[in-house]
N, C-alpha and C positions, 0 to 999 in steps of 0.2 A: 622397487616393486615388492618390498617387504610386506607381508600380511596377506598375500593373495593365497587362495586355497589352491593346494598343489596336488592335482590329480595326474598320476603317471600312466600315459597312454601305452607304453609298450607291452607286448605280449610276454609273458613270463617264459623263461627256459623250461625244459621238462624236469619234473621232480627227480631227485637223486643224480642230476648232472655231474659228470666229474671235472666241467670246467672249473677255472678258478672262480671263486666267489669273495664278494666284499661284505662284510658286515656293517651296516650303517649304524655308526655310532651316534650318541646324543650331541647335536650341536649346542654351542654356546648361545645363550640368549634367544632373541626371536628369530635367529637366522635359520632355524629349523624348518620354517614354513615353505622354503622353497628348495631346500637341500636336495630333495629326491626328483625334482623336475627335470625332465630331459635326459640326455646320455651321459652327463657330467656328475651323476649321483655319486658314484664310486670314488671320486676324487676329494670329496669333502668329509670323510670319515675316516675313522682308525679302521685299517684293512687288515683283515685276518686271511691269509691265503689257506685255503683248504685243498689238499690234494687228494688224489684217489688212493687212499690208504684205508685202514681199518682202525680208527682211533679208539673205538668202544669195544675192542676185542671182538668176539663173536655175536655181539648184540646188535650190529648193523645189518640192514636188510641187503641182500645181495644186490651189487650193482649201485648201490647207492651209498657206499663208504666215502666219508670225507675226512680230510685231515685237519687238524687245529693247531695253531701255536699255542704258546703259554698264556695268551691273554686270558684273564679270569672272566668267568661267565656266571650267570645265575639263571633262574628260571622265572617266568612270568605266566600269568593266567590270561588265556583269550576270554575276553568278556563280550557280552552284548549290551550295548549302551546307545546313548545318543551322543552325537559329535556335532561340534560346530567350528567354523572357520572366522578367524578374525582378522580384521584390517587394523593396524595400529597407526593413528594420526595425532597430530597436535590441534588444539583448538584454544579457544578464548572463552572463559566464562565470564558472563555479563547479564544484561537485561534485554529482554526482547522489545520490539516496537519503537525503534528510534524515531522521533518526530520533533517537531518544534511548535511552539505557541507564539503566535505573532499578534502584534497590534494591527488591526486590520486597516486599510485605508479607506476613507469615506467622507462624509460631510460634517464639518465641525458644526457644534451647536448653535454657533453665531451665525453661520450661513443658513441654517434652518430657520433662525429667527428672521433673518432678511427675507427669506422665501416666503415665510408668513405674513411678513408686513408687506411684500408685493402683492399677495393675494388680497389683503385688506384694501391697499390703494386701489386696485383693480376693481374690487367691488364698489368702491365709492365712485368711481369714474362711471360705472355702469349704471348705477342708481341716478347720478346727475344727468347722464344722457338719456336714460329712460323717463325721468321726470320732464326734461325739455321736449321729448317726442311726445309725450301725453299732453302737456299744455298747449303745444304747437298743433297738435292734431285737433284739439277742441277748438282752438281758434279758427282753424280751416273749416271746421264743420259750420261754425257760426257765419263764417264768410261765405260758405257755398249756400247756406240757407238765405243768406241777404241777396246774393245773386238770383235765387230762385224767385224770391218775393219781388224783388225788382223787375225781372223779366215778366212776371205775371201782371204787375201793374201795367208795364209797358204795353204788353199785348192787348190791354183793355184801352188804354188811353190813346193808343196810336192807331187804333182801329178805324176803317173808313175815311170819312174826311180829315179826321185828326191826323192821319199819316200824312196827307198831301199838305196840310197847313203846317204840320211840323216841318216838312222838307222846305216849304217856302219860308217858314220862320228861321230855319236854320241858315238859308242862303242870304238872307238880309239882316244886318245887325239891328236896323229899326224896325223890323217886322214883328218883334215880340209886343210892342205897344198897340199894334194894329192887328194882331191876330186874336181869334177867338179863345176863349179859356181852354178850349180843348187842345188846341195846338201847343199852348204854353205847358200843359200837363205832360204831353207826349214828349215834349223836348226835355223837360226834366227828368223824365222817366229814363230817357236814353242816357242821360249823363250819369244817372244814378246806377244803372246796370254797368256802364263802363267803369266807374268808381269801384264798385263791389267786385267786378272781375279782377281788377288791379290788385285789390286787396287780396283775394283768393288766390292769384297767381303767386304773389310774394310769400304768402303763408305755405303754399304748396312747396316752393322751393326750400324754405325753412324746415318743414317737415321731413323732405328728403335729406337734407344735410343732418337732421337729427337721427335719422335712421342710419345713417353712415356712421355716424358717432357711436349709436348704440351697437352696430355690428362690430366695429373697432373695439369697443370696451369689451364686448362679449369674447372676442378673440384673445385680447390681453388677459382677461381673467382665466380663460381656459389653459392658455400658456402658464400663468402664473401657479394655477393649482396642479398642473401637470410637474412643474418644477418643484413645487412643495412636496408632492407625492415622492418624487424621485429622491429630494433632500432627506425626507423623513425615512425612506426605505433604506439610506445608507448613513444615516446619522450615527456618528461616533460618540463615546464617552469623553473625548479629550478635545482641546482646542489648541490653538497657538501658545497659549501660556501654560497648558497643563504640564504636570511634572509626575514622576514616580515617586510615590510616598511609601511604598511598602514593596519588599521583594523577598522572595524565600532564599534559603541557603541551599548550596549543592547537596545532594543527598536526601534532601527532604522529601517526605512522601506525602502527597495531598489527595484527599479523598472527597467524595461528593459532599457539596455544600461549604467546603473550606475555601479559604481565599488563596488566590494564586498569586495575586499582587493588587496593589492599590493604585489608582490615578488620582492625584489631587484629593487624597482622602477617601475616594469611593472606591470600595472592594471590586475586584474581578473574580467571580465565584466560579468554581467547577463544578459542573453537572454532567451525568451520564447520558449518552444517547447522542443523536444528531438531528433533532428538529429545528428548522429554522423559519420562526413565524415573524420575524421584524416586528414584534411587539416590544422589544427592548432595543435601546441603542447598541449598535455594533461594538463588540469588545466588551460589554458589560457582563456577559456569559461566555464561558468556555465549554463546549461539549467534548467530551472524550469518551471511550468505551468503558473505562474503569479508572481506578487510581493511577496516579501519574508519579514519576519519580524524577526530580530535577537532576539534570546532569550538568547544566551550566547555565549561568545568567548573564545575559548581554549588556543590559543597561546598569546604571548605578542610581541609587537613591538620591532623588533631587534632579536628575537628569530630564530634559525636555523630552515629551512623548511624541514619538515619530512613528509612522508606519513601518512595520519590518518586525523581526524576529525579538522576542523578549526572553523565552525560556526555552532550552534544549530539554526534552523529556524522554522517558522510556516508560513502558508499562513496569509493572512490579514482578512481572513473570520472569523467571530464570531461564537462561538460554545460553548454549554453547555454539559459538560460530567456528566452523572448520573451513579452511581454504585446501580442499581436497585436490590431489593431482587429477588433472582432467582425464588422464588415461584410466583412472579408477572408478569414473562417474558411472558406467554402466553397472559395476558390482555392487553399488549401494543404492538402496531405495528407501522411500518413506516407509516407516514401520520397523525398519531394522532395529534390533535390541542393540544398546551400547553399554559400555562400562567407563564411567567418568572417573579418572584419578586425579584427586585434588592435589594442591601444592603440598598439604600435610601427608600425602601418600594415602589418605582415607578415599575409599572407592564408593561410588554410588551409582545406581542403574538409571537408564533413561532410554530413550527411542529417538531415531531420526524422524524429524517433522517437516523437513524441506530439503530438496535436491535441486540446484538450480540447473537448468538446460543451456545456460550461457556460460561459456568460458572466456576468462580474461588472463590477460598476461601483465602481472605485477612488475615493477622495475625496482631493482635495488641498487644503491650507490655502489659504484666500484672505482678502482683506481683511475681507470680511463673514462670515467663519467658514469653513467647509469648502465647497467647490466640487466638484461631481460631474464627473468626467471621462467621456469616452466609454467604453461598454462595451468590455471586452476578454476574450480567451479565452488560456488558458496553451498555449503551444507549446514544445517541447523538442527542441533540436537537438544532435546527438553528433558531436563532430570525428572524422574518419577517422583522423587521426594525432594522438592526444592529447598526445604529446610535444612537438608543434609549438606547443602552446598556451600554452607557458611555464610559470612557476611562481608566478604570482600566484594567490592564494587566491580572489580575486574581482576581476573587471573588467569596465567596459563596453566593449561590442563592437558592431560594425555587423554585420549579417546580410543577405546577398543570397540570397533563396529563388528558385530556378529553378521557377516555377509552371506553365510550358508550353513545350513543345519540338516543333518539326516537323523532319522529316528531308528532305534532298535536294529543296530548294525553290529557285525563283529568287529572287534578292535584289538589291536596288540601295541605295546610301547613302540614307538619309531625305531629305536634301536634293535629290534627283533627282526626287522628286515635285512634280507641279504641280497645284495645286488649280484646278479648272474652276469658272469663275463659275457656270455652269449646274448644277453638281453633278458629283460624281465626281472621278477623278484621271487623270493621264496622265504619261508620261516623254517627254522629247525623245531620240529615237534618233538617233545620228549614224553614217550609212553612207557612208563616203567623203565627197564634198562634199555629200551630201543629208542634210538634217535633216527629221524628220517627227514628229509627235505620235502616240504609241501610248497608247491607252486601257488602263488596268490596273485590276485589282482588288486591293486592299491586303489583306494578311493579318496575321502576327505582326510585332510590332516588337521587335527585338533591341536592348536598351538598351546592352549591354556592347559590342557591336559596331558600334553606330550605323547598323544597315542594318535594311531592311523587307522582308517577303516580298510578292513582286508576281506577278501571272499576267495574260497577255494573249495574244491569239491570234497577234500579229506580234512576240512577244518570245521571245529564246532566249538561253541562256547564250553569253558571249563577245561579245555586242553592246556597243557603247559608247553611254552616255547622258550628257547635259550635267547637270552639278552646278554649285552655286554654289563658286566658287573659294575656298580658305581663304587667310587673310591670312598 
């Protein structure tokens, strides 16, 4: 839990108490953040037992005398300043926006050509069927006109006596030679009408068949055109024999208009944005928000092109990824300032840009198999000056997150605090030749500065307090 802000809630004892006092000494390293939290504060510092004597002769206020041992001390000034609390974590410096560029699956150019040929064939079939329907329809019209004419002639020739004579002539094979001319004409007319009707009936059947052929050809053409539209919308730049003829190197940065890779000599170009117009074959253009940096290349030059990943990429933006202990997630938020310490011990500022709300439990190998680690949440930090992070593709870094800040408060060195045996804290104020204990309420600990926020009725900026002398 190192790095959490340590605010001590106990109420301080009365000023000038003659109880035993423990002076809080400066702890080593970062451990001072939590040393005063809880009731165990007095156990982690060098202890000076102050007894009810008069160590300063007659200069001590009555009832407030304390004793001191031979531990060296010095004086520090109470200041008014801004304080902050930091959380120290480890992170990995790298690049943001990991993703991949893939060869899309779709329709090969040869399949598009086949679809185009199917449309052409269907159009030819429809034209042939339509031509047959037009010709047969014209023939049917002629036959229908013949039937109409024959029936008109029949109605004239077979009227009155001609009809009876025609009937008598039809009943006797030899009657034709004995019938008047009118009966012979009527009989011929009847036969002409019958023949015309037979021709018209046959042509009608043919026209009906032609119409079925036209309807079938229209359906085939519509299907072929739909298949062609689908094929063209998913047409790719590669076929079964296509190969990769150019690939980038790992670490290469590719910008707008530059070639990502080439398929059978045809470049695949990077453009910025995300429009999808289907006016170009799939895979001929790759759209990304900005420049990309190649982190790995899957195929090799000469390999057959298949749908799937080609390049692993990131953006060119620097980023630090942190696996934060899930118990600390609530203390870190987007916008918190950070200090990033690089492998060369140089530091650069930044801020938190992402805090995950999902905790995961990573596994690490142990002697008995995999051992579960404590749950963590992903936290991302962005450097304020990316150029200051150097040129390492990936590097371990230390990150100090400023999780809390207070402005314009009274502050004293941490080792100016005295832990009262009866509970609470005080500082030893030196005014001229007079020393007195002043009860204080402890606030935020600033680890970087080694000071702590304090408040008390008799405490003000500029006063001098006793601290343990540094060696």
